[in-house]
N, C-alpha and C positions, 0 to 999 in steps of 0.2 A: 763807227768811223765805215767807211765804204771802201771797197777795192775798185781803184779804177785803171783801167788798161788802156792804152791808146793803141790802136793798130792802124797801121796804113795799108791803104789799098793799091791796087795796081794801078799803074799809070791808065788814063783815059787818051784815046786818041781821037779827037775831035777837031772840026775844020773851022776852030774859033778858039781864042784862049782860054783856059780853065782853072779857075783859081782853086790849089788844093796843096796838100804838103808835098805830093808826092811831083809835082811841077814849078817851074819857075817862070809860067807864062806872066806873070803877074809881080815878078820879080821877088822880092821877100815879103810881099803883101801876102796877109793869111787870115782864114777864118777859123777862130778857136770858140770851142762851147765850153762853158764850165756848168757843172750841175752841182745843187747841194742838195742833200736827201736826209728827211727825218724819217724812220722806220718805227711804226707802232703796231699795235695788236689789229689795226683796222687797216694797214697799208701803208702803201708809201707816199710821201710828199715830196715832189721834185721842184726845187728852185732852179732854174736855167736862164742862164743868161748867154748871149751872143755876141762876140767882138767882130765884127766884120770890118776889115781894115781899109778896103777900098772903098772910098765915099762915092764912086761913081754908080756902083752895083747898090750902096746902101740907099742912095737916092731914087733908085730905080725902084727900089723895094717900099720906099715911103711914099711913091707915087703910086704905086701899086700895078707898075709895069711888071714886076717878079716879087717872088715871095718866099718867104722859108718854107721849106717843107720837112717838118720834123717826124720822125719814125721810132716810136718807143714799141720794143719788140722782147717776149718772154718767147723763146724757140719750145721750153719745154711744156709750155700750156697753150701753145698755139695762138698767145695772146699778141695783140699790135693795135696800136693807136696811132693817129696819122693827124697831126696837125698842122695847119695851113695858117701862116700870121705875115701881117705886116708891120707889126711893130718892130720898132729899129732901136728905141731907147730905153724900153723897160722890161724887168725880167718877167718870164713866164711862170705860171703856178699851175702845176699839174698833180691832181690827186689819184693813184692807182689802188684798186681795190685789193686786198691781201688773197682774195680767191681768185684772182686774174693773175697771179704771177707765182713761181716757184723759185724765188731766192736770188735768182739772176735776171736782170735785163740789160738790153743793149740801146744804145740811144744815137741815131745818126740825124745829122741835119744837112738838109741842101738847100741851094738857092734855085729855083725855077722860074723859067720865063714864064709871064702869064699872057703875052700876048706877042705875035712878030714885031721886033725892032731891030736897030742898028747900034750894036754893040762898040762900045768904046771906052777906054779908060786912061789916065795919065799915069796909073802903075803899070801897064802893060810892059813887058821885057823890050828892050831895045828891038829886037827881030821885029815887034809889032808896033813901035809908036808910029802915031799919025795915021793908024789904020782903023777902019770899021769894018765889023762883022755881021752880015745877016743872020739874026736869030730867030729860029720861029716857037711859037708857043710849045709848051711843055718840055722844051730842051732845059739840059741841066747848065747851069754856070758857075757852080762851087760848090765844093764839098768840105765838110770838116771831119776830122779823124773821128773814128767812132769811139764810142766812150762804153764799155762796160761796168754796171754796176753790180756788186754781188754784196749780200747781206753775210757780216764777217763772222757771224753767231754759226752760220750753218756750213762755211767752208770746213773743209776737210784739212787739219794741219798739215798732214803727211802727203797731200798732192803733188805733182812734179814739181821740182825746183823751178822748172822753165817757165810755170805760171807764176812764179814771184817773183823772177828778176826780169826787168825789163829794159830794153835799148830803146832810146828815145832821143830824138833831136833837141838841142837845147833852146828852151823857151826865148821868145825874144827880147824879155827883161833881165836876163841872166846868160850873156853869150860870154863864153870864154874860149881862149885858144887851147887850153887843155881839159880832158875829159874831166868829171866830177860825177860824185854819186848822192843820189837823194834817197832819204831815209825817213822821211817824216810821213809818208803815207803809208798804205797798207803793203806795198811793193818796195823791192829796193830797184831805183832805177838808174841805169846808166846813162848820162847825158853825152852825147857825142856833139863837137860842132857840126856845121853843117857840108863841109868837106869829106871830115871824118865820117860823118853817119850815110853818105853816099857811097864812100869806099867800103863802108862795113856792109851794106844792104847789095852791093856789086860782089860781095866776096861770100856771103853767107850763102851755105846749101853747098859751097865747092869743095877742093879738097882741103880748103884752109880752114875747116870749122874747129878744129881740136886746138890750133895755133890761135884762133880768134877766143875761145874759150879760156886759153892759158894768159893771153894778153889783158883780157876784158874781166873775166870774173874772178879770178883770183884774187886780184887787188881790191874787188869790190867787196868779195866774201870777207877778206880780212878784215876790211874796213867794220862791216857789219858785226863778224866777232869780237871785234874789240869794244864795239858797244856793248854786247851781251856780256862781257866780262867785267863791265865797269859797273860802279854801284849806281849809276844814272837811271832812273827807272821811266824816263822820259817814254821808251819806245817798246814798254814790256808788253803792251796791248796790241800793238801793231802785228798784222798778219805774218811780215816777213822774219819778226822777230820769235815768235812761236814755233814758225817752219824751220827756220835755221836751227833754233835750238834743241828740236825734238830731232833733227838729223843729227846733229853733235852727238848726242847720245844714242843714238842709233847705230851710229857707222862704228863706235867703238865704247863698250862702257866705263871703259878707265876714266874717262872724262868727267862721269857721275861722282867718281870717287875721289876726284882731283879739284884742289882748291882752283877758281877759275882763272885766279890771278897767274896761275901756273900753267896756263893751257899757251899752247904754239900756235898761233893764228895762221901761221903758213902751211905747217904740218895740216893742220884741221880743213883748211881751205881745199887743200890737194885732195885728201880722203872725201870731203863732201864731191867732189869732180872726178872720183875714181883715177887720181892720178892722171891728169890729162896733161901735163909737161912730158911724161914720157911717151904718152900717145905722140904728142905734138911733135916732138923731137925725130922718133920714127919716123912720123909721116913725113916731114921736110927732109930727113936722109933720103928715103925713097924715093921722094919727087926728083931730088937732085942727082941722085945716081941714074933714074930713067933718061933725064935730060944729056947727062954725060954719055951714056949708052948711045 
């Protein structure tokens, strides 16, 4: 099993609509990459599929007016493989030798203009409806979220918790008004709807961080701990499971001697997060006191 981390990039300011998860230039239309991977003693076999939802851009690729620009990177070895592709309907197979990589690789996918042409799309945001834009050869037209793949056998189970818990936008095929948790992969993923995710991104890094931790991480950790307490072994080989379980025993050795069914998930989740509820309440009090003054 591989760790997949989705990371959003900073917004790009371009003189024409740009398709990415950080813009609404194409409304809700997205470009999504999926990667399957088999790891052997010889290397990694990648099975790459690209879902470009905008038919106008996809037709440009099929006609070789634009192309997919794929970048596979291993920063620790300096390895980089770049693939140019016009394939819009079939999966790409890529083999990478074990000697070229060191356990972690990143994958990026862009759509790039192959010549000068006029850009238009039926999916444009209403601000751009009916307009065309002059695009020059080699300019970027779309960008999928970066994916990082990690060999779970090498991963340190005691790495920072922040590398295990991810906050992402809800996928198009599972949109809900409420936030929900994903535990089936290597990470614990908190899925937020479009509006909540934008608000989260705007608040992150400001004075609200401890409040965000309490709101989002505590109930999510409680759910994960509940899975660890149960008898179902579905997730026990997942990286997040090993990480959280090792943290539980590390924060207080009393849990090693206690029957799991007697664990208090609320207590444990607070201890894992260094009692952020108290920090958040104090932070909020200080903020409101400053306003009153």
